[in-house]
N, C-alpha and C positions, 0 to 999 in steps of 0.2 A: 537719060536713063528711063527705063520702063517703070515708072512709079506705080501705075495701076497694077501691072503684072506682079510686081514685088508684093504689093499689099494683098492681092487676091490669093497669093500662095499662103499667106498667114491665116491660121484658123481664127474665125471670129467667135467672140463670146456671146454675140447676139443670135437669137433665132428670128426676131423680127424687130428691127430697130425703130420702125415707124410707130410702134405702140407706145413709145415714150414721147412722141410729138405732142405739143400742147393742144393741137387741134384734133387729136384722135379722140373719137367717142367710143368708149369700150362697150363690148356686148353686155357686160354686167356693170351696173352702176351701184357702187357701195354707199350705204349710209345716207341716201337721199330718198328713201321709200316714202317718208311722210310727205315730202314736197311733191313727188310724182303723183301720189294718191290725191293730194289736194288739187293739183292742176287737172288731173283726169276728171274729178268731180265737177270742177268749174266748166270744163269744156264738153262735158257729156252731151249737153243739149245740142251742140253743133252737129253731133252725129245722129242723135235720135230725132231731131227736128231741124234739118238743114236750113240755114239762112234765116232762122226765126229770131236769132239773138246775136248781138255783137258783144264779145267779152273784152274788157279792158283790165289787164292785170299788171300790177307793179311788183317786181322782185327786187329785194334789197339785201345787201350784205357786203362784207369786206372783200378785198381782192383775194383770189385764189382759193375760194371755198366751194367751188363747184357750181356757181350760178349758171354760167354759160353752158357747160357740158350737160347739166341737168335739163336745161331748156331744149338743147339740141336732141338729147335722148328722148324727151317728151315729144318733140316734133316728129321724130321717127315713129314713135308709138301711135300718134294721132294719124299720120299718113297711112300706116298699115291698117289701123282699124277702119278708116274711111274707105280705103281701097277695097277692103274685104266686103264692104256694103255698097260699093259702086257710088260713093259720095265724093264729089270733086272738092277736095280741100288741098290748098297749096301752102307750104311753109316757106317763109322767106326770112332769112337771118341777116340783119344789117348791123354793121359795126359803125356807130355814129362818130367814133373818133376818126375813121377813114372817110366817111361820107358826111361832112360837117354842115351841109345846108339842106333845106327842104328840097331844093331842086335835085341835088345829087342823090338823095334818098329815093325820091319818086322815080327818077330816071332809072336807077338800078332796079327797083321793083318792077317797073314796066318792062324793062329789057330782059328780065328773067322770064316774064310771061310771053313777051314777043321780042325775040333777040334781034329782029330787023328794024326795030323802032329807032328813029334818028335820035342822036344824043343832044341836039340843040334845036332851038326855035320855039320853045314853049315856056309859059309861065308856070309856077307851081300850081296855081288854080286850074290852069288848062290840063296839066298832067294828072291832077286828081280826078277830073271829070273823065279824061281818057281812060284812066285806070278803072273807074267804075263801069264805063262802057264795056271794057274788055272782060271784066268779071261777069257782067250780065250776059254778054254774048256767049261766054264759055260756061255759064251757070256754075261759077266757081266761088268758093269761100276762101278768103286769103287770111292766113295768120301771119301778121307782121311782127317780128321780134326786133325791137330797137335796143340793141346792146350798147351799154355806156351812153344811155339816153341823155345824161347831163350835158354832153357836148352839144346837143341841139338846144337844150334849155338855156345853157349859158349864153348862147348867141341870140336869145330872145326870138327864136324862130317860131313861126305860127303853125308849123306842121302838126304839132301835138294837138293844138286846138282844133284844127281842121279834121284830123282823123277821129278825134273823140266826139266831134259834133257832126259827123258826116251825114247822118240821117235826119238831122233836125229840120232841114228844109225840104224833106221828102225828095231828095235827088234820086233816091232809089227806094222802092218799096221793100226790097229784099235787104237783109242785113248781111252784107258781103265781106265786111272787114272786121277782124278781131286783132287786138294789140297786146303784146307782152312787152313792157318796158323793163330794162335791167339797169339799176343804179347802185352805186356803193352806199350812198348816204341819202336818205329821204329828204334831208334839208334842201336839196337842190330844187325841190318843188316850190320853195318859197319864191322863186323867180317867175312862176307862171300865174295866170289869172285864176281867180277863185273857182270858177265853174269847172275849168279843166282839172284843177287840183282836187276838187270834190269828186269828179268822175274817177280819177286814178286812185284815190284813197279808199274807194269802196272795197277793193280786193287787193290787199297787200300781203305778199308772202315773204316773211323775214327768214333768211338763211343764217343759221347760227354757225359759229366757227366749229371746225372739226376738233374733236378731242385727240389726245396723243394716241390712244389705242386705235381710233378710227383712221388716223393718218398712217399708222403702221399697216393696217389692213389694206388701205389703198395702194401704198407703195409695194407691199408684198404681192398683191394681185398683179400690178403692172410688171414687177420683176419676173413673176412666174410666166407671163405671156410674152415677154420681150426677150428674156435671157435664156440661155441654155441651162440645163439642170446643174445644180450644185455650183453655180458661179458666184453666188453671194449668200452669206449666212444670215440667219434671222437677227443675230447680234448686230451686224452691220446695218441692216435695215432699221433696227431700233436706234442706232446711232444717227442715221439720216433722219429718222422720224423726230428725234429730239431737236435737231437743227431746224427742221421744217416747222415744228410746232412753235418754236421761238420766233421764227420768221412770219408764220401765219399764212403762207402761200404754198399750197400743195405743189404748184408748178415748180417752185424752188426745189423741192425734194426730188421731183422727177428729173430736173436738170442735173442735180448732184449725182443721181443714179446713172444718168447717161454719161456725164463727164468721168465719173469713177470707172465706168466700164471701158471707155476709150483709153484712159490712162493705163489700165491693166493690160489692154491689148497692145499698146505701144511699148510696154515693158516686157511683152511676151510672157505674161503670167497666165496661169490656167484658171485663176479665180480672182475676184476683187479682194483687196486687202484694206485694212483700216487706213493705211497710208494713202491708198488711192482715193478713198473717201475724203480724207483731209485735204489732199491736193485739189480734188475736184471742187470742194466747197470754197477754197481760197480764190479760185479763178472766177467765181460767179458774180454777175450782176443780175438781180432779180428780173424775171420775165416782165413783171408789171412795169419796171423802169424801162426795159428795152422797148416795150410797146409804146410808151410815151415818147421816147427819143426818136423812134422811127418816123413819127407822124407830125412832129412839131416843126414850126418854121425855122429857117436858117438863122434869122436874127435872134430868135428865142434860144436856139441852141448855142449861139455864140455867147450869149449872156451866161448860160449855164457853164460854158467852158471857162468864162472869166471867174465865176465863183470857185470852180475847182482849182484853177491856177492860183488864185489869190490865197486859197487855203493851203495849198501845197508849198507855195513860196514862204508863207508866214510860219509854217510848221506849227500852227495852232489848231485847236479843236473847233474854234469858232472865230468868226471875223466880222467886222462891221460892214454894213451896207455901203458906207462911203468908200472904204478901201476897195471893195469889189467894183464900185463905179470907176475908180481910177484905173484899175486893171482892165476893165471893159473898154474904156476909151483908148487905151494903148493898143489893145487887140483890134478894135475897129479901124484905127489908123493904119495898122500893119496890113489889114485886109482890104483897105480902101472902101470901107463901109461907112455910111452915115449912121452915127449912133442914135438909138432910140431915146425918147424923152425920159426924164426922171420918173414921171408918173407911169409910163408904159413899163419901165423896168421894174417898178414896184409891183405892178400888176403881174408881171412874169413871176416875180418872187412868190406872190400869193398862190399862183397857179401851181408852181413847183411844190409849195407847201401842201396844197390839197392832194397832189399826186404822191405825197410821202417820199419825195426825192430828197428834200432838205427840211430842216426845222428852223424856225425863227424864234428869237427871244426878244421881246420888246421891253427896253429899259425905260423908255419915255414915251408916253402916249401923246404928248403935246406936239412934238416935232416929228412928223411922219417920216419914218425911215432912218432918221439921223442917229437914233439910238437903238437900232435893230442889230442884233448879232445873229449870224447865219452859220449853221453847221450842217454837215452831211454825215450823219451818225452811223448809218447802216450799210454803206456801200464803199468798197475800197476805192480810194481816190485815183490811184494809178489805173485801175481797170476802167473806171468811169471816164477818165481823160482819154484813154485809148479808144473807147467806143465812140465818144463824141467826135474825136479827131477823124476816125474812119467815116462816120456819117457826113461830117462837113466836107471831107475830101470827095466823097461821092457826089456831093452837091456842087462841086467846083470851087470850094473854098479851101485853099491849101494852108493849113495851120503850120 
């Protein structure tokens, strides 16, 4: 059957579906004027007196409250202002969850400046010196955004130290590199040395959660630019705003809006109904969780699968760590995998807790893990199991 031809005959409710994508940076950024103003003040000297100063900024705040999109929006403003004045400034955005080592971060930065640069054969220190040479040759100032910076810090990487102290040894008389680090929780700085912490703590911008009216404004604006007229009512946007406010992640609301529109299209409706919104929200796993699942190792994902299966089989809201271990060993045996050590699995558990995928309740501090109860309170287990299974299958592990 001509599936595409049949679908193309149906009228779409979207005018531009891409404007609901989580990576889309809108032309108008709502309710982050204060943060954009502060960033502009801090980086003004880079335009008025190029390469005279190196800025190190730390941005902190919860998931899904506009940190990344605000910094990308600011990066575009900085590029336009510098281009207008013939000042060479380049903006580079690195997601440290994807590029988890100093080497990978530096290689990505260099290859953005010089796409023909080889991917292998250098140490991180070599790459840093090569990067500085490139910036000097091109008379370029580089703004490096290290998004989800905690993934580098957790690995005790020295890149943060090297970048923040890059001019200490007079490697370059020009201040060629500025840094914006983005983290959810400032406590991750506890794992770095005191001098680096002191440098990063000089300029901290704290992003507060959006209020419910602000979430409504954001969802209303996105609906206006991505959907055709009269497709969704303000009452339904308020309904989505309520769920989004409770979840705390604006991307969750954008995904509900997209799902509800798709459901309405599949039902051949001329507009979105409350039932479409309800069905759309039932199918969702938060974007923040999907981001985590896509980039973690197979072994760690197998352990999370064991947590989900153990909870589903028990039909309980929470389950002991020891029962999860038993389920995990059965799954590893079925897959032909060597199970990870007890301590490694306990570390996995703490990492999932930090990612807000699951919660733990410690009933006894004396015996590590033996009296821990684990629950997955905010994500539908069936949906989570389906997504984990799909990712593991794509990695060659057939569950």
